C-alpha positions in Angstrom: -3.9 -7.0 -25.2 -4.6 -3.7 -23.6 -6.9 -3.4 -20.6 -10.5 -2.5 -21.3 -11.8 0.7 -19.8 -15.3 0.8 -18.2 -17.9 2.5 -20.2 -19.5 5.8 -19.0 -16.8 6.3 -16.4 -16.0 10.0 -15.8 -12.3 9.2 -15.2 -11.7 6.6 -17.9 -9.9 9.0 -20.2 -8.3 11.2 -17.6 -4.7 12.0 -18.4 -2.1 10.8 -15.9 -0.9 13.7 -13.9 0.8 14.5 -10.6 1.3 17.9 -9.1 2.4 19.2 -5.7 -0.1 21.6 -4.3 1.3 22.4 -0.8 4.8 22.1 0.7 5.4 22.1 4.5 8.2 24.5 5.2 9.1 22.6 8.4 10.0 19.3 6.6 9.7 17.7 3.2 6.1 16.8 3.6 3.8 17.8 0.7 0.2 17.6 -0.5 -0.2 16.4 -4.0 -3.0 15.6 -6.5 -2.5 12.4 -8.5 -4.9 12.0 -11.5 -5.3 8.4 -12.6 -7.9 6.9 -15.0 -10.6 6.3 -12.3 -9.9 8.8 -9.6 -8.3 12.0 -8.5 -6.2 11.0 -5.4 -5.2 13.5 -2.8 -1.8 12.7 -1.3 -0.4 11.7 1.1 -2.7 8.8 0.8 -3.2 5.5 2.5 -4.4 2.6 0.4 -6.5 -0.1 2.1 -5.3 -3.6 1.0 -7.7 -5.7 -1.0 -5.4 -8.5 -1.9 -7.9 -10.8 -3.5 -10.3 -8.1 -4.9 -11.8 -7.5 -1.5 -10.9 -5.3 1.5 -11.6 -8.0 4.0 -15.0 -7.8 5.8 -15.9 -4.5 4.1 -18.4 -3.7 1.3 -16.8 -1.5 -1.4 -19.3 1.3 -0.8 -18.3 1.4 2.9 -14.7 1.9 2.0 -15.6 4.6 -0.5 -17.8 6.4 2.1 -14.8 6.8 4.4 -13.2 8.8 1.6 -10.9 6.2 0.1 -10.5 6.6 -3.7 -7.5 4.2 -4.1 -7.1 0.6 -2.9 -4.5 -2.1 -3.5 -4.9 -5.6 -4.9 -2.3 -8.2 -5.7 -1.3 -9.4 -9.1 0.0 -12.8 -7.9 -3.1 -13.8 -6.1 -5.5 -12.7 -8.8 -3.4 -14.4 -11.4 -3.9 -17.7 -9.6 -7.5 -17.2 -8.7 -9.8 -16.4 -10.5 -7.3 -15.7 -13.3 -6.6 -12.4 -15.1 -8.3 -13.5 -18.3 -11.5 -14.2 -16.4 -11.4 -10.8 -14.8 -10.6 -9.1 -18.2 -13.5 -10.9 -19.9 -15.9 -9.8 -17.1 -15.1 -6.2 -17.6 -12.0 -5.6 -15.5 -11.2 -5.7 -11.9 -13.2 -2.5 -10.9 -16.4 -3.9 -12.4 -15.6 -7.4 -11.1 -15.4 -6.2 -7.5 -17.9 -3.4 -7.7 -15.3 -0.7 -6.8 -15.9 2.8 -8.1 -12.5 4.2 -7.3 -9.0 3.5 -8.5 -6.8 0.4 -8.0 -3.1 -0.2 -7.6 -1.8 -3.7 -8.1 1.4 -5.0 -6.3 3.4 -7.0 -8.9 3.9 -10.1 -6.8 7.5 -9.3 -6.0 6.8 -9.4 -2.3 5.6 -13.0 -2.7 9.0 -13.9 -3.9 10.2 -12.9 -0.5 7.2 -14.2 1.6 6.8 -17.5 -0.2 10.4 -18.2 -0.6 10.1 -21.9 -0.4 7.7 -21.9 -3.3 9.6 -19.6 -5.7 12.7 -19.8 -7.8 14.2 -16.6 -9.2 16.1 -16.6 -12.5 16.9 -13.8 -14.9 13.9 -14.9 -16.9 11.5 -14.3 -14.0 10.0 -16.1 -11.0 8.8 -19.6 -11.1 6.2 -20.2 -8.5 4.7 -23.3 -7.1 1.1 -22.1 -6.4 0.3 -22.0 -2.7 -3.2 -23.2 -3.8 -2.5 -26.4 -5.6 1.2 -26.6 -6.2 1.0 -25.9 -10.0 4.2 -24.6 -11.4 3.9 -21.1 -13.0 6.4 -18.7 -14.5 5.9 -14.9 -14.0 8.2 -12.7 -16.1 8.4 -8.9 -16.2 6.5 -9.1 -19.5 3.7 -11.4 -18.2 3.5 -9.3 -15.0 2.6 -6.2 -17.0 0.3 -8.1 -19.3 -1.6 -9.5 -16.3 -2.0 -6.1 -14.7 -3.2 -4.6 -18.1 -5.7 -7.4 -18.3 -7.0 -6.5 -14.8 -7.5 -2.9 -16.1 -6.0 -1.2 -13.0 -4.9 2.4 -12.6 -1.4 1.9 -11.3 0.8 -1.1 -12.1 4.0 -2.1 -10.3 7.1 -3.4 -12.1 8.3 -6.8 -11.1 11.2 -6.6 -8.7 13.4 -8.8 -6.5 13.9 -7.7 -2.9 16.7 -8.8 -0.6 16.0 -10.5 2.7 17.3 -8.9 5.9 19.8 -11.7 6.3 21.2 -11.5 2.7 24.8 -10.4 2.1 25.7 -7.2 0.4 26.5 -9.1 -2.8 23.1 -10.8 -2.7 21.4 -7.4 -2.1 23.3 -5.9 -5.0 22.4 -8.8 -7.3 18.7 -8.4 -6.4 18.8 -4.6 -7.0 20.6 -5.1 -10.4 18.1 -7.6 -11.5 15.2 -5.3 -10.4 16.8 -2.6 -12.7 16.9 -5.0 -15.7 13.4 -6.2 -15.0 12.2 -2.6 -14.7 13.5 -1.9 -18.2 11.7 -5.0 -19.5 8.4 -4.0 -17.8 8.5 -0.6 -19.5 9.2 -2.2 -22.9 6.3 -4.6 -22.3 3.8 -1.9 -21.5 1.0 -1.5 -24.0 -1.6 0.6 -22.1 -0.5 4.2 -21.7 -3.6 5.0 -19.6 -2.4 3.1 -16.6 0.5 4.5 -14.5 3.5 2.2 -14.1 5.8 2.5 -11.1 9.4 1.4 -10.7 10.7 0.0 -7.4 13.9 1.0 -5.6 15.8 -1.9 -4.0 19.2 -2.4 -2.4 18.5 -4.0 1.0 19.8 -1.9 3.9 23.0 -0.8 2.2 23.0 3.0 1.7 25.3 2.9 -1.4 23.2 0.3 -3.1 20.0 2.3 -2.4 21.5 5.4 -3.9 22.5 3.5 -7.0 19.2 1.8 -7.4 17.3 5.1 -6.8 19.3 6.7 -9.6 18.8 3.8 -12.0 15.1 3.5 -11.5 14.5 7.3 -11.5 16.3 7.6 -14.9 13.9 5.1 -16.7 10.9 7.4 -17.1 8.3 5.7 -14.8 5.1 7.5 -13.8 6.0 7.1 -10.1 8.5 5.4 -7.9 8.3 3.1 -4.9 10.7 2.3 -2.1 10.6 -1.5 -1.7 12.2 -4.0 0.6 11.4 -2.3 3.9 9.0 -3.2 6.7 10.2 -6.8 6.4 11.3 -7.3 10.0 14.2 -4.8 10.2 14.6 -2.5 13.2 12.4 0.7 13.0 15.5 2.9 13.0 16.9 1.1 9.9 13.6 1.5 8.1 13.5 5.2 8.9 17.1 5.7 7.8 16.7 4.0 4.4 13.4 5.7 3.6 14.8 9.1 4.6 17.8 8.4 2.3 15.7 7.3 -0.7 12.9 9.8 -0.7 14.8 12.9 -1.7 16.7 10.9 -4.4 13.4 10.3 -6.3 11.9 12.9 -8.7 10.0 15.7 -7.0 7.4 15.8 -9.8 6.3 12.2 -9.5 4.6 10.4 -6.6 6.7 8.4 -4.1 5.3 5.2 -2.6 6.7 3.5 0.5 5.4 -0.1 0.2 4.0 -2.1 3.1 4.0 0.8 5.7 2.7 1.1 8.3 1.5 2.1 11.8 -0.4 5.4 12.3 2.8 7.0 13.6 4.7 5.7 10.6 2.4 7.5 8.3 3.2 10.8 10.0 7.0 10.2 10.1 7.3 9.1 6.5 4.9 11.7 5.2 7.3 14.3 6.7 10.0 12.9 4.4 8.0 13.7 1.3 6.5 10.2 0.7 3.1 10.4 -0.9 1.6 6.8 -0.9 1.3 4.0 1.7 -0.3 0.6 2.1 -0.5 -1.9 4.9 -2.6 -4.8 6.1 -2.3 -3.5 9.6 -5.7 -1.8 10.1 -7.7 -4.7 8.7 -5.5 -7.5 10.1 -5.3 -5.9 13.5 -9.1 -5.5 13.6 -9.6 -9.2 12.9 -7.4 -9.9 15.9 -9.3 -7.4 18.2 -6.6 -4.8 18.1 -8.0 -1.3 17.5 -6.5 2.2 17.0 -8.2 5.0 18.8 -7.5 8.7 19.6 -6.8 7.5 23.2 -4.4 4.8 22.3 -4.6 1.1 21.2 -7.4 -1.0 22.5 -7.4 -4.8 22.7 -11.2 -5.5 22.7 -10.6 -9.0 24.0 -9.5 -7.6 27.4 -11.9 -8.7 30.2 -12.0 -5.1 31.5 -14.3 -4.1 28.7 -17.0 -6.7 29.4 -19.1 -4.2 31.3 -17.7 -1.0 29.6 -20.6 1.1 28.4 -18.4 3.8 26.8 -17.7 4.3 23.1 -14.7 2.8 21.6 -13.4 6.2 20.5 -15.4 9.4 21.3 -13.6 11.2 18.5 -14.7 8.7 15.8 -18.0 8.8 13.8 -17.8 5.2 12.5 -20.8 2.9 13.2 -18.9 0.9 15.8 -18.3 4.1 17.8 -21.5 5.9 17.3 -23.9 3.1 18.0 -22.3 0.5 20.2 -20.4 0.2 23.5 -17.0 -1.5 24.1 -18.9 -4.2 26.0 -21.1 -5.0 23.0 -18.1 -5.0 20.6 -16.2 -7.3 23.0 -19.2 -9.6 23.2 -19.5 -9.8 19.4 -15.8 -10.6 19.1 -15.6 -13.2 21.8 -18.7 -14.9 20.4 -17.2 -15.1 16.9 -19.9 -13.0 15.3 -19.2 -11.8 11.8 -20.6 -8.4 12.7 -17.6 -7.9 15.0 -15.1 -8.2 12.1 -17.1 -5.8 10.0 -17.5 -3.2 12.7 -13.9 -3.4 14.0 -12.4 -3.3 10.5 -14.5 -0.4 9.6 -13.3 1.5 12.7 -9.6 0.9 12.0 -10.0 2.0 8.4 -11.9 5.1 9.5 -9.1 5.9 12.0 -6.5 5.6 9.2 -8.6 7.9 6.9 -8.8 10.5 9.7 -5.0 10.2 10.3 -4.3 11.0 6.6 -6.7 14.0 6.8 -4.8 15.2 9.9 -1.4 14.8 8.1 -2.6 16.8 5.2 -3.9 19.5 7.5 -0.6 19.6 9.3 1.2 20.1 6.0 -1.1 23.0 5.2 -0.4 24.5 8.7 3.4 23.9 8.5 3.4 21.7 11.6 4.0 18.2 10.2 7.8 18.4 10.9 7.2 19.0 14.7 4.6 16.3 14.9 6.9 13.8 13.2 9.8 14.7 15.5 7.7 14.3 18.6 6.7 10.8 17.5 10.3 9.9 16.8 11.5 11.3 20.2 8.7 9.4 22.0 9.7 6.2 20.3 13.3 6.6 21.3 12.3 7.2 24.9 10.1 4.1 24.9 13.1 2.0 23.7 
């Protein structure tokens, strides 16, 4: 059953379209415009993570007010709770969570990796033991697409299998080959042409396998392409090498998505490679641990030196935490376990990431992203 579109939505019948608007002559960085059913997304774009239909600690309107038009939710988690049929019957995920923008859903392939002890992979699909109650559930490429169509999202991800860092080359090849076969099944199962469907490049850390997988996935006719299987504990230089290899192998006329990345500096470096889309739990998770990104460097608000600090968290930030409160007050809230601390700190980190993406797009327009990315890579090498 195809996903239901929300009534009276100005984007509900928008034709899927991606076009490159600006190209940085100093690197492969580019500015694009990605039209999906419920938003026009300016790329490069960072997607806040709302795994269980909520960007943790934030009201949807607050996320939108920062300029975000696209967020990420997770098929696996929503399938288990509250259930994709429940969400479909309540009008789709956007209505269910009160979000006015667009949504991308991760297929659940990463859970195969992160919940390894609870999952068994076969050619048919992935059989999970629910982390909630232990119930055995099978997710196939076909059911993965059906679930996402029931959710009514804008961008769906194909079910894939990623290799673990410790896997052998033969294991990485088997996972990439299976991801290719599953990608074909996902395309065949698709019933809703209004939602974009992305294929995922795999192949572990083997350059030849990555080239093969990129060619296979690119040839299938997806609406966009993702680079998966990175940011899973490998050294930063390996992640950079594989992403730099894969990006130019993917079609120029479709969006490129690097999954699970990353730090603010990562966004600069990988945008310079021509990657258009990013997601990561880092801004929200770090905030809940008291770790904050600022224009003057990282701040651990738990540090005792901030107990009497009357200054703003970041003088260049216009978020409520920075405009209204001192570091001392923010530290007090955090140390006292006040819920307001999580809201303010999460809002700050998301605002920082939104500004970082604006700066990246401005650098592309000015032709300076390449120099910025090189300076960050050189600084990282010196630090090591």
